[in-house]
Structure formats: structure tokens, C-alpha cells
N, C-alpha and C positions, 0 to 999 in steps of 0.2 A: 437547459441543463446548466449552463454557467461555467465559470472558471473555477477550478479547484483551488483550495487553500495553498497547496504546494506551488501551483503556477503563479499565484499572486505573490508569494514569498520570493520566488525566483525573479519575477519582474521587479520587486522592491530591491532585491540584492543587486540587480543590474544597475538600477538607478543609483544605489548607494555606492557602487563601485565607480560609476562615472563621477559622482560628487567627490570621492576620494582622489580620483585621477586629477581633477581640476584643482583641488586643494594642494596636492603635492606639487603640481606644475607651477602653480601661482606662488607657493612658498619658495621654491627654488628661483623663480624669476625675480622675486623681491630681493633675494640675497645676491644673486649673480648678475642681474640686470638683463635688459632686453637684447643687448648685443650677444650675450652668451646664449640666450634662448634661440636666436636666429643663426647661430654658428653651427658648424658640423661637430663640435665637441671632440676635437682630436687631441686636445691637451688635457692633462690631469688638473682638475679643479680642487681647491681646498675643501675639506669636509663641510657639510652644512652645519649651521649653528644648531643649538639644541632643539628649538621648537620646529624649524623646518625639517631638521633631520628626523625628528619623531614622526612628523606627518608623512615623510617619505617612507620610513620604515613601516608605518601603519599600512600604507598603500601596498607596499611590497608583500607584507604578511597576508593581506587580504587577497592579493592576486595568487598567492600560493594555495590558499584554502578554497577559493571560489570554485575552481573546476570540480572539486570533489562534491561540493554542495549542488552545483548545477547538474552533475551527472546523477546524483542520488535523486533529486527532485524530478528530473526528466524521466529517469527509469521508472519511478513510481507512477508518474502521470501516464506513461506509455503502457504500463501494466494494469492500469485502472485500480491501483491500491490507494486511492486518494480519499480524502474526506468529503469531497464536493460532489 
């Protein structure tokens, strides 16, 4: 039978989300340093520079919309309304 197109896109979206997570974390680590990365982050830090800030906002936006995509593709797969 094979994997449906929707399931493949969900898997690709999960991988893309992980890539964005790593990019956002790395961008913040470059600006703030490893001491900040290992700290409890109890103090307020200055805002991120433009490029790391954009990467971080991109990741946050993705995390807001991903659950809706995951729910839609999962429900389609469970109801067998898929193309595969």
C-alpha cells in the first residue's frame, strides 16, 4: 500500500521544524554565547539582532501553525481521504 502523500508531507514538516529549531537555537547561541545557553535564563536579555531575531520569529510562527497542519493531515490519513 505505501505511505500517503499527506503522511510524507507531515514527516517532511517535522524534519523542517527540527531544522528551524536548531537554526533558532544556534543563532541565539552565536549572539549570547554558550554561557547564556547553559544558564537558567532568569534575567532579561537584550533583543536579538535582526538576522537571529528573524530566524527566531520564523521558528515561533512555524510552531504556531504546525499543530493545525499536523491535525489536518492526521485526520485525513485516519479517515482514508488521502491520495495514496
